[in-house]
PDB file with one MODEL, atoms N, CA, C and O in Angstrom:
MODEL        1
ATOM      1  N   MET A   1      11.451   0.807   7.663  1.00  0.00           N
ATOM      2  CA  MET A   1      11.954  -0.547   7.638  1.00  0.00           C
ATOM      3  C   MET A   1      13.467  -0.529   7.797  1.00  0.00           C
ATOM      4  O   MET A   1      14.153   0.350   7.275  1.00  0.00           O
ATOM      5  N   ARG A   2      13.950  -1.473   8.497  1.00  0.00           N
ATOM      6  CA  ARG A   2      15.399  -1.549   8.691  1.00  0.00           C
ATOM      7  C   ARG A   2      16.106  -2.005   7.428  1.00  0.00           C
ATOM      8  O   ARG A   2      17.211  -1.554   7.126  1.00  0.00           O
ATOM      9  N   GLN A   3      15.465  -2.897   6.697  1.00  0.00           N
ATOM     10  CA  GLN A   3      16.041  -3.344   5.426  1.00  0.00           C
ATOM     11  C   GLN A   3      14.894  -3.635   4.466  1.00  0.00           C
ATOM     12  O   GLN A   3      13.771  -3.907   4.889  1.00  0.00           O
ATOM     13  N   GLY A   4      15.186  -3.575   3.192  1.00  0.00           N
ATOM     14  CA  GLY A   4      14.158  -3.807   2.200  1.00  0.00           C
ATOM     15  C   GLY A   4      13.303  -2.568   1.984  1.00  0.00           C
ATOM     16  O   GLY A   4      13.679  -1.458   2.363  1.00  0.00           O
ATOM     17  N   SER A   5      12.154  -2.780   1.373  1.00  0.00           N
ATOM     18  CA  SER A   5      11.273  -1.661   1.087  1.00  0.00           C
ATOM     19  C   SER A   5       9.830  -2.139   1.031  1.00  0.00           C
ATOM     20  O   SER A   5       9.555  -3.339   1.033  1.00  0.00           O
ATOM     21  N   GLY A   6       8.931  -1.194   0.981  1.00  0.00           N
ATOM     22  CA  GLY A   6       7.525  -1.526   0.822  1.00  0.00           C
ATOM     23  C   GLY A   6       7.267  -2.236  -0.495  1.00  0.00           C
ATOM     24  O   GLY A   6       6.386  -3.091  -0.582  1.00  0.00           O
ATOM     25  N   LEU A   7       8.039  -1.883  -1.524  1.00  0.00           N
ATOM     26  CA  LEU A   7       7.897  -2.584  -2.798  1.00  0.00           C
ATOM     27  C   LEU A   7       8.243  -4.062  -2.649  1.00  0.00           C
ATOM     28  O   LEU A   7       7.616  -4.923  -3.266  1.00  0.00           O
ATOM     29  N   GLY A   8       9.232  -4.340  -1.835  1.00  0.00           N
ATOM     30  CA  GLY A   8       9.588  -5.732  -1.565  1.00  0.00           C
ATOM     31  C   GLY A   8       8.475  -6.466  -0.840  1.00  0.00           C
ATOM     32  O   GLY A   8       8.200  -7.630  -1.129  1.00  0.00           O
ATOM     33  N   VAL A   9       7.835  -5.785   0.101  1.00  0.00           N
ATOM     34  CA  VAL A   9       6.707  -6.384   0.826  1.00  0.00           C
ATOM     35  C   VAL A   9       5.570  -6.683  -0.151  1.00  0.00           C
ATOM     36  O   VAL A   9       5.025  -7.787  -0.152  1.00  0.00           O
ATOM     37  N   LEU A  10       5.211  -5.699  -0.986  1.00  0.00           N
ATOM     38  CA  LEU A  10       4.152  -5.915  -1.964  1.00  0.00           C
ATOM     39  C   LEU A  10       4.488  -7.065  -2.903  1.00  0.00           C
ATOM     40  O   LEU A  10       3.627  -7.880  -3.235  1.00  0.00           O
ATOM     41  N   SER A  11       5.741  -7.122  -3.324  1.00  0.00           N
ATOM     42  CA  SER A  11       6.175  -8.182  -4.223  1.00  0.00           C
ATOM     43  C   SER A  11       6.014  -9.555  -3.580  1.00  0.00           C
ATOM     44  O   SER A  11       5.533 -10.489  -4.221  1.00  0.00           O
ATOM     45  N   ARG A  12       6.412  -9.678  -2.329  1.00  0.00           N
ATOM     46  CA  ARG A  12       6.281 -10.964  -1.615  1.00  0.00           C
ATOM     47  C   ARG A  12       4.825 -11.343  -1.422  1.00  0.00           C
ATOM     48  O   ARG A  12       4.457 -12.505  -1.587  1.00  0.00           O
ATOM     49  N   LEU A  13       3.987 -10.360  -1.069  1.00  0.00           N
ATOM     50  CA  LEU A  13       2.561 -10.635  -0.901  1.00  0.00           C
ATOM     51  C   LEU A  13       1.953 -11.169  -2.194  1.00  0.00           C
ATOM     52  O   LEU A  13       1.176 -12.123  -2.184  1.00  0.00           O
ATOM     53  N   LYS A  14       2.319 -10.540  -3.303  1.00  0.00           N
ATOM     54  CA  LYS A  14       1.787 -10.948  -4.601  1.00  0.00           C
ATOM     55  C   LYS A  14       2.326 -12.305  -5.022  1.00  0.00           C
ATOM     56  O   LYS A  14       1.593 -13.113  -5.592  1.00  0.00           O
ATOM     57  N   ALA A  15       3.600 -12.565  -4.750  1.00  0.00           N
ATOM     58  CA  ALA A  15       4.249 -13.795  -5.195  1.00  0.00           C
ATOM     59  C   ALA A  15       3.860 -15.017  -4.371  1.00  0.00           C
ATOM     60  O   ALA A  15       3.960 -16.147  -4.849  1.00  0.00           O
ATOM     61  N   GLU A  16       3.413 -14.791  -3.124  1.00  0.00           N
ATOM     62  CA  GLU A  16       3.138 -15.927  -2.237  1.00  0.00           C
ATOM     63  C   GLU A  16       1.734 -15.861  -1.629  1.00  0.00           C
ATOM     64  O   GLU A  16       1.597 -15.778  -0.408  1.00  0.00           O
ATOM     65  N   PRO A  17       0.691 -15.898  -2.463  1.00  0.00           N
ATOM     66  CA  PRO A  17      -0.668 -15.810  -1.914  1.00  0.00           C
ATOM     67  C   PRO A  17      -1.038 -17.006  -1.033  1.00  0.00           C
ATOM     68  O   PRO A  17      -1.857 -16.865  -0.125  1.00  0.00           O
ATOM     69  N   ASP A  18      -0.452 -18.171  -1.283  1.00  0.00           N
ATOM     70  CA  ASP A  18      -0.745 -19.324  -0.432  1.00  0.00           C
ATOM     71  C   ASP A  18      -0.223 -19.114   0.980  1.00  0.00           C
ATOM     72  O   ASP A  18      -0.782 -19.638   1.943  1.00  0.00           O
ATOM     73  N   ARG A  19       0.834 -18.357   1.093  1.00  0.00           N
ATOM     74  CA  ARG A  19       1.437 -18.098   2.401  1.00  0.00           C
ATOM     75  C   ARG A  19       0.778 -16.912   3.122  1.00  0.00           C
ATOM     76  O   ARG A  19       0.540 -16.961   4.329  1.00  0.00           O
ATOM     77  N   PHE A  20       0.490 -15.851   2.363  1.00  0.00           N
ATOM     78  CA  PHE A  20       0.015 -14.616   2.982  1.00  0.00           C
ATOM     79  C   PHE A  20      -1.465 -14.312   2.746  1.00  0.00           C
ATOM     80  O   PHE A  20      -2.001 -13.374   3.336  1.00  0.00           O
ATOM     81  N   GLY A  21      -2.120 -15.078   1.906  1.00  0.00           N
ATOM     82  CA  GLY A  21      -3.506 -14.777   1.566  1.00  0.00           C
ATOM     83  C   GLY A  21      -3.560 -13.582   0.629  1.00  0.00           C
ATOM     84  O   GLY A  21      -2.622 -13.333  -0.129  1.00  0.00           O
ATOM     85  N   ARG A  22      -4.640 -12.861   0.685  1.00  0.00           N
ATOM     86  CA  ARG A  22      -4.823 -11.680  -0.161  1.00  0.00           C
ATOM     87  C   ARG A  22      -5.162 -10.474   0.712  1.00  0.00           C
ATOM     88  O   ARG A  22      -6.290  -9.983   0.674  1.00  0.00           O
ATOM     89  N   PRO A  23      -4.199  -9.991   1.499  1.00  0.00           N
ATOM     90  CA  PRO A  23      -4.477  -8.839   2.350  1.00  0.00           C
ATOM     91  C   PRO A  23      -4.684  -7.570   1.524  1.00  0.00           C
ATOM     92  O   PRO A  23      -4.176  -7.453   0.408  1.00  0.00           O
ATOM     93  N   ARG A  24      -5.422  -6.639   2.076  1.00  0.00           N
ATOM     94  CA  ARG A  24      -5.578  -5.336   1.432  1.00  0.00           C
ATOM     95  C   ARG A  24      -4.294  -4.559   1.678  1.00  0.00           C
ATOM     96  O   ARG A  24      -3.932  -4.302   2.826  1.00  0.00           O
ATOM     97  N   ALA A  25      -3.613  -4.189   0.621  1.00  0.00           N
ATOM     98  CA  ALA A  25      -2.345  -3.465   0.740  1.00  0.00           C
ATOM     99  C   ALA A  25      -2.557  -2.002   0.374  1.00  0.00           C
ATOM    100  O   ALA A  25      -3.098  -1.679  -0.684  1.00  0.00           O
ATOM    101  N   VAL A  26      -2.121  -1.132   1.266  1.00  0.00           N
ATOM    102  CA  VAL A  26      -2.199   0.315   1.071  1.00  0.00           C
ATOM    103  C   VAL A  26      -0.805   0.877   1.306  1.00  0.00           C
ATOM    104  O   VAL A  26      -0.124   0.489   2.255  1.00  0.00           O
ATOM    105  N   VAL A  27      -0.387   1.784   0.446  1.00  0.00           N
ATOM    106  CA  VAL A  27       0.952   2.366   0.544  1.00  0.00           C
ATOM    107  C   VAL A  27       0.847   3.802   1.058  1.00  0.00           C
ATOM    108  O   VAL A  27       0.015   4.584   0.599  1.00  0.00           O
ATOM    109  N   PHE A  28       1.701   4.124   2.013  1.00  0.00           N
ATOM    110  CA  PHE A  28       1.809   5.471   2.585  1.00  0.00           C
ATOM    111  C   PHE A  28       3.281   5.841   2.501  1.00  0.00           C
ATOM    112  O   PHE A  28       4.095   5.328   3.268  1.00  0.00           O
ATOM    113  N   SER A  29       3.630   6.733   1.571  1.00  0.00           N
ATOM    114  CA  SER A  29       5.035   6.966   1.249  1.00  0.00           C
ATOM    115  C   SER A  29       5.320   8.434   0.956  1.00  0.00           C
ATOM    116  O   SER A  29       4.426   9.202   0.601  1.00  0.00           O
ATOM    117  N   ASN A  30       6.580   8.800   1.114  1.00  0.00           N
ATOM    118  CA  ASN A  30       7.045  10.128   0.703  1.00  0.00           C
ATOM    119  C   ASN A  30       7.413  10.162  -0.776  1.00  0.00           C
ATOM    120  O   ASN A  30       7.660  11.233  -1.330  1.00  0.00           O
ATOM    121  N   TYR A  31       7.451   9.013  -1.408  1.00  0.00           N
ATOM    122  CA  TYR A  31       7.873   8.912  -2.801  1.00  0.00           C
ATOM    123  C   TYR A  31       6.654   8.733  -3.699  1.00  0.00           C
ATOM    124  O   TYR A  31       6.358   7.625  -4.146  1.00  0.00           O
ATOM    125  N   GLY A  32       5.952   9.833  -3.959  1.00  0.00           N
ATOM    126  CA  GLY A  32       4.703   9.785  -4.702  1.00  0.00           C
ATOM    127  C   GLY A  32       4.830   9.951  -6.195  1.00  0.00           C
ATOM    128  O   GLY A  32       3.859  10.328  -6.852  1.00  0.00           O
ATOM    129  N   HIS A  33       5.988   9.686  -6.753  1.00  0.00           N
ATOM    130  CA  HIS A  33       6.187   9.811  -8.187  1.00  0.00           C
ATOM    131  C   HIS A  33       5.270   8.845  -8.934  1.00  0.00           C
ATOM    132  O   HIS A  33       4.936   7.776  -8.423  1.00  0.00           O
ATOM    133  N   SER A  34       4.873   9.220 -10.120  1.00  0.00           N
ATOM    134  CA  SER A  34       3.941   8.379 -10.892  1.00  0.00           C
ATOM    135  C   SER A  34       4.492   6.982 -11.148  1.00  0.00           C
ATOM    136  O   SER A  34       3.731   6.016 -11.183  1.00  0.00           O
ATOM    137  N   THR A  35       5.805   6.863 -11.329  1.00  0.00           N
ATOM    138  CA  THR A  35       6.376   5.534 -11.576  1.00  0.00           C
ATOM    139  C   THR A  35       6.284   4.650 -10.334  1.00  0.00           C
ATOM    140  O   THR A  35       6.045   3.447 -10.438  1.00  0.00           O
ATOM    141  N   VAL A  36       6.475   5.250  -9.163  1.00  0.00           N
ATOM    142  CA  VAL A  36       6.360   4.489  -7.913  1.00  0.00           C
ATOM    143  C   VAL A  36       4.907   4.090  -7.701  1.00  0.00           C
ATOM    144  O   VAL A  36       4.625   2.951  -7.328  1.00  0.00           O
ATOM    145  N   ARG A  37       3.990   5.010  -7.933  1.00  0.00           N
ATOM    146  CA  ARG A  37       2.558   4.706  -7.795  1.00  0.00           C
ATOM    147  C   ARG A  37       2.157   3.570  -8.738  1.00  0.00           C
ATOM    148  O   ARG A  37       1.436   2.655  -8.340  1.00  0.00           O
ATOM    149  N   ALA A  38       2.618   3.628  -9.968  1.00  0.00           N
ATOM    150  CA  ALA A  38       2.285   2.594 -10.951  1.00  0.00           C
ATOM    151  C   ALA A  38       2.850   1.238 -10.530  1.00  0.00           C
ATOM    152  O   ALA A  38       2.181   0.214 -10.668  1.00  0.00           O
ATOM    153  N   ARG A  39       4.059   1.232 -10.027  1.00  0.00           N
ATOM    154  CA  ARG A  39       4.681  -0.026  -9.572  1.00  0.00           C
ATOM    155  C   ARG A  39       3.902  -0.614  -8.402  1.00  0.00           C
ATOM    156  O   ARG A  39       3.667  -1.822  -8.355  1.00  0.00           O
ATOM    157  N   CYS A  40       3.504   0.230  -7.465  1.00  0.00           N
ATOM    158  CA  CYS A  40       2.719  -0.244  -6.320  1.00  0.00           C
ATOM    159  C   CYS A  40       1.392  -0.829  -6.784  1.00  0.00           C
ATOM    160  O   CYS A  40       0.962  -1.877  -6.302  1.00  0.00           O
ATOM    161  N   SER A  41       0.762  -0.157  -7.703  1.00  0.00           N
ATOM    162  CA  SER A  41      -0.500  -0.649  -8.244  1.00  0.00           C
ATOM    163  C   SER A  41      -0.311  -1.991  -8.941  1.00  0.00           C
ATOM    164  O   SER A  41      -1.113  -2.906  -8.758  1.00  0.00           O
ATOM    165  N   ALA A  42       0.735  -2.107  -9.728  1.00  0.00           N
ATOM    166  CA  ALA A  42       1.020  -3.362 -10.429  1.00  0.00           C
ATOM    167  C   ALA A  42       1.289  -4.503  -9.462  1.00  0.00           C
ATOM    168  O   ALA A  42       1.036  -5.664  -9.781  1.00  0.00           O
ATOM    169  N   LEU A  43       1.801  -4.179  -8.283  1.00  0.00           N
ATOM    170  CA  LEU A  43       2.088  -5.191  -7.267  1.00  0.00           C
ATOM    171  C   LEU A  43       0.896  -5.459  -6.356  1.00  0.00           C
ATOM    172  O   LEU A  43       0.996  -6.242  -5.411  1.00  0.00           O
ATOM    173  N   GLY A  44      -0.227  -4.814  -6.636  1.00  0.00           N
ATOM    174  CA  GLY A  44      -1.441  -5.126  -5.898  1.00  0.00           C
ATOM    175  C   GLY A  44      -1.888  -4.133  -4.847  1.00  0.00           C
ATOM    176  O   GLY A  44      -2.857  -4.391  -4.133  1.00  0.00           O
ATOM    177  N   ALA A  45      -1.206  -3.000  -4.733  1.00  0.00           N
ATOM    178  CA  ALA A  45      -1.639  -2.002  -3.744  1.00  0.00           C
ATOM    179  C   ALA A  45      -3.016  -1.473  -4.130  1.00  0.00           C
ATOM    180  O   ALA A  45      -3.254  -1.090  -5.275  1.00  0.00           O
ATOM    181  N   GLU A  46      -3.889  -1.461  -3.181  1.00  0.00           N
ATOM    182  CA  GLU A  46      -5.248  -0.974  -3.414  1.00  0.00           C
ATOM    183  C   GLU A  46      -5.283   0.539  -3.555  1.00  0.00           C
ATOM    184  O   GLU A  46      -6.073   1.085  -4.325  1.00  0.00           O
ATOM    185  N   HIS A  47      -4.426   1.203  -2.810  1.00  0.00           N
ATOM    186  CA  HIS A  47      -4.407   2.664  -2.843  1.00  0.00           C
ATOM    187  C   HIS A  47      -3.018   3.145  -2.450  1.00  0.00           C
ATOM    188  O   HIS A  47      -2.278   2.445  -1.758  1.00  0.00           O
ATOM    189  N   PHE A  48      -2.674   4.338  -2.895  1.00  0.00           N
ATOM    190  CA  PHE A  48      -1.386   4.964  -2.586  1.00  0.00           C
ATOM    191  C   PHE A  48      -1.660   6.342  -2.005  1.00  0.00           C
ATOM    192  O   PHE A  48      -2.387   7.138  -2.600  1.00  0.00           O
ATOM    193  N   PHE A  49      -1.083   6.623  -0.849  1.00  0.00           N
ATOM    194  CA  PHE A  49      -1.212   7.930  -0.207  1.00  0.00           C
ATOM    195  C   PHE A  49       0.166   8.556  -0.053  1.00  0.00           C
ATOM    196  O   PHE A  49       1.109   7.897   0.384  1.00  0.00           O
ATOM    197  N   ASP A  50       0.279   9.817  -0.408  1.00  0.00           N
ATOM    198  CA  ASP A  50       1.528  10.565  -0.278  1.00  0.00           C
ATOM    199  C   ASP A  50       1.589  11.166   1.125  1.00  0.00           C
ATOM    200  O   ASP A  50       0.696  11.914   1.524  1.00  0.00           O
ATOM    201  N   LYS A  51       2.643  10.839   1.870  1.00  0.00           N
ATOM    202  CA  LYS A  51       2.795  11.338   3.233  1.00  0.00           C
ATOM    203  C   LYS A  51       2.835  12.857   3.310  1.00  0.00           C
ATOM    204  O   LYS A  51       2.467  13.445   4.327  1.00  0.00           O
ATOM    205  N   SER A  52       3.278  13.481   2.243  1.00  0.00           N
ATOM    206  CA  SER A  52       3.441  14.932   2.258  1.00  0.00           C
ATOM    207  C   SER A  52       2.133  15.687   2.386  1.00  0.00           C
ATOM    208  O   SER A  52       2.099  16.778   2.954  1.00  0.00           O
ATOM    209  N   PHE A  53       1.047  15.115   1.860  1.00  0.00           N
ATOM    210  CA  PHE A  53      -0.202  15.879   1.877  1.00  0.00           C
ATOM    211  C   PHE A  53      -1.477  15.041   1.915  1.00  0.00           C
ATOM    212  O   PHE A  53      -2.563  15.598   1.752  1.00  0.00           O
ATOM    213  N   GLN A  54      -1.394  13.744   2.120  1.00  0.00           N
ATOM    214  CA  GLN A  54      -2.603  12.932   2.092  1.00  0.00           C
ATOM    215  C   GLN A  54      -2.906  12.191   3.392  1.00  0.00           C
ATOM    216  O   GLN A  54      -3.524  11.127   3.366  1.00  0.00           O
ATOM    217  N   MET A  55      -2.488  12.730   4.505  1.00  0.00           N
ATOM    218  CA  MET A  55      -2.764  12.088   5.789  1.00  0.00           C
ATOM    219  C   MET A  55      -4.271  12.007   6.048  1.00  0.00           C
ATOM    220  O   MET A  55      -4.764  10.965   6.481  1.00  0.00           O
ATOM    221  N   ASP A  56      -5.001  13.080   5.794  1.00  0.00           N
ATOM    222  CA  ASP A  56      -6.446  13.063   6.033  1.00  0.00           C
ATOM    223  C   ASP A  56      -7.138  12.023   5.159  1.00  0.00           C
ATOM    224  O   ASP A  56      -8.044  11.328   5.619  1.00  0.00           O
ATOM    225  N   GLU A  57      -6.716  11.913   3.903  1.00  0.00           N
ATOM    226  CA  GLU A  57      -7.295  10.915   3.014  1.00  0.00           C
ATOM    227  C   GLU A  57      -7.013   9.497   3.495  1.00  0.00           C
ATOM    228  O   GLU A  57      -7.875   8.623   3.403  1.00  0.00           O
ATOM    229  N   LEU A  58      -5.805   9.268   4.008  1.00  0.00           N
ATOM    230  CA  LEU A  58      -5.467   7.956   4.559  1.00  0.00           C
ATOM    231  C   LEU A  58      -6.364   7.639   5.746  1.00  0.00           C
ATOM    232  O   LEU A  58      -6.910   6.539   5.836  1.00  0.00           O
ATOM    233  N   LEU A  59      -6.519   8.586   6.647  1.00  0.00           N
ATOM    234  CA  LEU A  59      -7.364   8.357   7.820  1.00  0.00           C
ATOM    235  C   LEU A  59      -8.813   8.100   7.417  1.00  0.00           C
ATOM    236  O   LEU A  59      -9.474   7.245   8.007  1.00  0.00           O
ATOM    237  N   ASP A  60      -9.310   8.823   6.428  1.00  0.00           N
ATOM    238  CA  ASP A  60     -10.666   8.589   5.924  1.00  0.00           C
ATOM    239  C   ASP A  60     -10.791   7.183   5.337  1.00  0.00           C
ATOM    240  O   ASP A  60     -11.790   6.498   5.559  1.00  0.00           O
ATOM    241  N   PHE A  61      -9.780   6.761   4.594  1.00  0.00           N
ATOM    242  CA  PHE A  61      -9.770   5.436   3.989  1.00  0.00           C
ATOM    243  C   PHE A  61      -9.818   4.354   5.078  1.00  0.00           C
ATOM    244  O   PHE A  61     -10.584   3.395   4.984  1.00  0.00           O
ATOM    245  N   ILE A  62      -8.994   4.527   6.101  1.00  0.00           N
ATOM    246  CA  ILE A  62      -8.961   3.556   7.202  1.00  0.00           C
ATOM    247  C   ILE A  62     -10.289   3.517   7.921  1.00  0.00           C
ATOM    248  O   ILE A  62     -10.807   2.439   8.214  1.00  0.00           O
ATOM    249  N   GLN A  63     -10.845   4.673   8.208  1.00  0.00           N
ATOM    250  CA  GLN A  63     -12.133   4.749   8.897  1.00  0.00           C
ATOM    251  C   GLN A  63     -13.217   4.044   8.087  1.00  0.00           C
ATOM    252  O   GLN A  63     -14.016   3.289   8.641  1.00  0.00           O
ATOM    253  N   ALA A  64     -13.244   4.288   6.784  1.00  0.00           N
ATOM    254  CA  ALA A  64     -14.234   3.632   5.925  1.00  0.00           C
ATOM    255  C   ALA A  64     -14.040   2.121   5.918  1.00  0.00           C
ATOM    256  O   ALA A  64     -15.019   1.375   5.937  1.00  0.00           O
ATOM    257  N   ALA A  65     -12.800   1.663   5.890  1.00  0.00           N
ATOM    258  CA  ALA A  65     -12.505   0.241   5.896  1.00  0.00           C
ATOM    259  C   ALA A  65     -12.962  -0.407   7.206  1.00  0.00           C
ATOM    260  O   ALA A  65     -13.523  -1.502   7.200  1.00  0.00           O
ATOM    261  N   VAL A  66     -12.721   0.268   8.311  1.00  0.00           N
ATOM    262  CA  VAL A  66     -13.132  -0.251   9.618  1.00  0.00           C
ATOM    263  C   VAL A  66     -14.646  -0.297   9.713  1.00  0.00           C
ATOM    264  O   VAL A  66     -15.204  -1.237  10.281  1.00  0.00           O
ATOM    265  N   SER A  67     -15.312   0.698   9.169  1.00  0.00           N
ATOM    266  CA  SER A  67     -16.777   0.754   9.212  1.00  0.00           C
ATOM    267  C   SER A  67     -17.418  -0.396   8.451  1.00  0.00           C
ATOM    268  O   SER A  67     -18.521  -0.826   8.790  1.00  0.00           O
ATOM    269  N   ARG A  68     -16.729  -0.903   7.415  1.00  0.00           N
ATOM    270  CA  ARG A  68     -17.268  -2.003   6.611  1.00  0.00           C
ATOM    271  C   ARG A  68     -17.070  -3.368   7.280  1.00  0.00           C
ATOM    272  O   ARG A  68     -17.657  -4.359   6.845  1.00  0.00           O
ATOM    273  N   CYS A  69     -16.262  -3.424   8.314  1.00  0.00           N
ATOM    274  CA  CYS A  69     -15.974  -4.723   8.963  1.00  0.00           C
ATOM    275  C   CYS A  69     -17.083  -5.151   9.893  1.00  0.00           C
ATOM    276  O   CYS A  69     -16.995  -6.212  10.511  1.00  0.00           O
TER     277      CYS A  69
ENDMDL
END
């Protein structure tokens, strides 16, 4: 992102459901600290994937989500 952060996006999504609806939010980040994960969860993220080692899990998650559509 050029400005702001994913936490800001999650915060806006949570704060303005009339504007954005209730999209499924998934975080893919290099900052996998427990405090960041907890904050993302509190802001409504369905799942958190660490870029350092969870690419396969992210792809599996996406594939499963697409299969359910």
